[in-house]
Every structure is written in structure tokens, then in C-alpha cells.
C-alpha positions as CSV (number, residue, x, y, z in Angstrom):
1,Q,-3.8,-3.2,18.2
2,V,-1.4,-5.1,15.9
3,H,0.1,-3.7,12.7
4,L,1.5,-6.3,10.2
5,V,3.9,-5.7,7.4
6,E,4.8,-8.5,4.9
7,S,8.0,-8.5,2.9
8,G,10.2,-10.9,0.9
9,G,8.0,-11.5,-2.1
10,G,9.3,-11.4,-5.6
11,L,9.8,-13.2,-8.9
12,V,11.5,-16.6,-8.8
13,Q,11.9,-19.5,-11.2
14,A,10.2,-22.8,-10.5
15,G,12.2,-24.8,-8.1
16,G,13.6,-21.7,-6.4
17,S,13.1,-20.4,-2.9
18,L,11.8,-17.3,-1.1
19,R,11.5,-16.3,2.5
20,L,8.6,-14.1,3.5
21,S,8.6,-12.1,6.7
22,C,5.7,-10.7,8.7
23,A,6.8,-8.0,11.0
24,A,4.4,-7.0,13.7
25,S,4.0,-4.1,16.1
26,G,2.1,-4.5,19.3
27,R,3.1,-5.9,22.7
28,T,0.7,-8.9,22.5
29,F,2.2,-10.3,19.3
30,S,3.6,-13.4,21.0
31,S,0.1,-14.4,22.2
32,Y,-1.3,-14.6,18.7
33,T,-1.6,-17.5,16.3
34,I,-0.2,-16.2,13.1
35,H,-1.5,-17.3,9.7
36,W,-0.2,-17.0,6.2
37,Y,-2.8,-16.9,3.6
38,R,-2.5,-16.5,-0.2
39,Q,-4.8,-15.4,-2.9
40,A,-4.2,-16.1,-6.6
41,P,-6.1,-14.1,-9.3
42,G,-9.6,-15.3,-9.7
43,K,-9.4,-17.6,-6.7
44,E,-10.5,-17.4,-3.1
45,R,-8.0,-16.7,-0.3
46,E,-6.6,-19.9,1.2
47,L,-4.8,-20.7,4.3
48,V,-1.2,-21.8,3.7
49,A,0.4,-22.2,7.1
50,A,-0.1,-21.2,10.7
51,I,2.0,-21.1,13.9
52,S,0.5,-20.9,17.4
53,S,1.9,-18.9,20.3
54,G,3.4,-22.2,21.6
55,G,5.0,-23.0,18.3
56,S,2.6,-25.6,16.9
57,T,2.4,-25.5,13.2
58,Y,-0.1,-26.2,10.5
59,Y,0.4,-26.6,6.7
60,A,-2.0,-26.9,3.8
61,D,-1.5,-30.2,2.0
62,S,-0.4,-28.3,-1.1
63,V,2.7,-26.9,0.6
64,K,3.6,-29.7,3.1
65,G,7.2,-30.6,2.8
66,R,8.1,-27.5,0.9
67,F,7.1,-24.6,3.2
68,S,8.2,-24.0,6.7
69,I,6.7,-21.4,9.2
70,S,8.6,-20.1,12.2
71,R,8.5,-17.2,14.6
72,D,10.9,-15.0,16.5
73,N,8.9,-13.4,19.3
74,A,11.9,-11.3,20.3
75,K,11.8,-9.7,16.9
76,N,8.0,-9.8,16.6
77,T,8.4,-11.5,13.3
78,V,7.0,-14.6,11.6
79,Y,8.7,-16.2,8.6
80,L,7.5,-18.4,5.8
81,Q,10.4,-20.3,4.1
82,M,9.2,-21.4,0.7
83,N,11.3,-24.0,-1.1
84,S,10.7,-26.0,-4.4
85,L,8.4,-23.3,-5.6
86,K,5.9,-24.1,-8.3
87,P,4.0,-21.8,-10.7
88,E,0.8,-22.6,-8.8
89,D,2.3,-21.0,-5.7
90,T,2.0,-17.6,-7.5
91,A,-0.3,-15.4,-5.4
92,V,-0.4,-12.5,-3.1
93,Y,0.6,-13.7,0.4
94,Y,-1.0,-12.2,3.5
95,C,-0.1,-12.4,7.1
96,N,-3.0,-12.5,9.6
97,A,-3.2,-12.3,13.4
98,G,-6.8,-12.3,14.8
99,N,-8.7,-9.5,13.1
100,Y,-5.5,-7.9,11.7
101,W,-4.2,-8.3,8.2
102,G,-1.1,-7.1,6.4
103,Q,-1.1,-5.5,3.0
104,G,0.2,-8.6,1.2
105,T,3.3,-9.4,-0.8
106,Q,3.4,-10.7,-4.3
107,V,5.0,-14.0,-5.1
108,T,5.4,-14.9,-8.7
109,V,6.9,-18.2,-9.8
110,S,7.8,-18.6,-13.5
111,S,7.9,-21.9,-15.2
């Protein structure tokens, strides 16, 4: 069983930065690939970034060079550093591990 809690969302101006955190409970956290998804109003949920248990990373083309994913297994936490934010990054951001999802955190980027 893994329980995920996202935090760090908020309102920021275009060009600004936010760092999202995904804190997890569960002893097997370090073995999971962790994904960050986002869902904007009226759109489907899309994969933004992922990090494997070994530290390999994936980024969607839309965020490459602006977002950075990292993990601290000692703290059972995954981070998503988001820089140079754009209005089109506005969405609810969700953390995922296997079949487990967090409740999401809202990110709003104003122009």
C-alpha cells in the first residue's frame, strides 16, 4: 500500500517557478517508478515526467528543459521543479506510483 500526497502548487506569473513535492508512505516507495501527470480543464490527463527507481528520467516534450524531476528515497519524496512556467502549464498535477494516485495540487500560471 502506498499513500501519496502532493504539495507545492499555487498561483505564479508566467516565467516563474514552483516546486511540487510528492510525499509517500510505504516501505516499497523506493522500488516504484514515480510519475507526474497533469490535467487541464477540458483536457485529458497527460504524463509530464517520470523517474525510475534507478533514477532514470523521462520528460514530455512540452516541458523538456524547463521541468526537472528528482527523488529522495530517504525522505520518500519525489520533486518536480518547474521553471519558466507558461500559462499552458496551468493544470492539476498528480503524483502516481503503480496503481496509486495522490489527490492532486493545483498549479495556475497567469499571463
